[in-house]
N, C-alpha and C positions, 0 to 999 in steps of 0.2 A: 121554569117559572118567573113570571114577572109580580110586582106589587105596583098595581096602577094605585094612585094617590090622587086627588082629587079637590079643590080650594073652591070652595060654593057658598051662594047666598043661604043663609037658613030658610031661609022661606021654601028652595027647590031639592031640599033633601028629600023629601017624600016623593018626589019625581023620579031623581035619580036611582032611589030604592027600587021604586015598582019596575022602571026601566030594565034595573040590574035582576029584577027577578023573571022576568023575561027570556033572560038568557039562557037558564038552564040552572041544572042541579048545581054544578060547578061550583058556583057563589053561593058555598055553603055558609057564609059567615064576612064579615066586615068590622071594620073599628072607627068609628064617629069620635070625633073629638072636637068640643069647642073652642075656638081659634081667635085673636084679632090679628089681623093688617092692613095693609093697602096697596093698590098694585098703581097703574097708571093714576087711578082721578085723585089717588094723595089725600083720601079722605076727606071729609065736605066742613063748611060751616054752617050753623044754626044760629037763629036769631032767638033768645029766649029773653022777655021782657025787657026788652030795648037793649040787648047786650049782645054781642057778636061771638059765639065759642068755634073754636076748630077744634074737630073732632078728628084725631090723626089716624088712629088704628078705629076699622071697622069691624064688627060681629061676622066670623065669617064658619064656616063645617070643614074640617078637614074628614074627608072619606078613604080609607085602605081596603083596598079587597086584593089578596092572593091569587092569579089564577096562571093554569098552564098555560103555555107559551102559545097551543093555537087558538086560544080563546082573547087573546088581546085585541085582537081587528075589532070583534065584535062587540067587545066591552066597552071599547073607547067611544066605538059609532054612539052606541045605544047612550052612552054618559054624554057626550054631543051634541046627540039629537034630544035629550030632556035637557039640557044646560042651556040651548043658545036662543036668547030673546032679542040678539043683536045689540044692548046694549052694554055700554060700560060695567064692569065687575058680574060678567057671566060666569068667569070663573077661570081656573089653571087644572091642567089634567098633564100631570106626570110620569112616567113608566122607567122602571126601575129593574136590570136583574135581581133575584131571588137565588141566594148560593145553594139555600138549604132550610128546609123544616124541619122541626122533630113534634111530633103530639108525645107533651108529656106524660100523660095519662098511661097508653099504650104503648108508647116506644117507635110508633110509626114515622116513619121517615120519606122526605119526597114529597110527590105530588099524592101518595098516599094520608100526609099527615095534613093535607087540607080538608 
């Protein structure tokens, strides 16, 4: 199993969710968190009422799914396809191994817990 985490623009969340819905029944759930951060763009400056303000941390969304190993390439591909605009801030995708999972309610373990 692998945990696929993607940091993306809030406006792109629905596109990624729809792309993952096409992957199949193995994407039974996901976790979405509102986060703030910056990448290479290092925030941006705003002009407001004649004054310039620097916004260091931009609003982002972190989406996490845990999927069986065979589905990881397809999940990553679908995320990339949904997110890529060619502009700065399209996002980042991280893939990490998951050693185990337990569904607390039933006691199921491993991929059965997904």
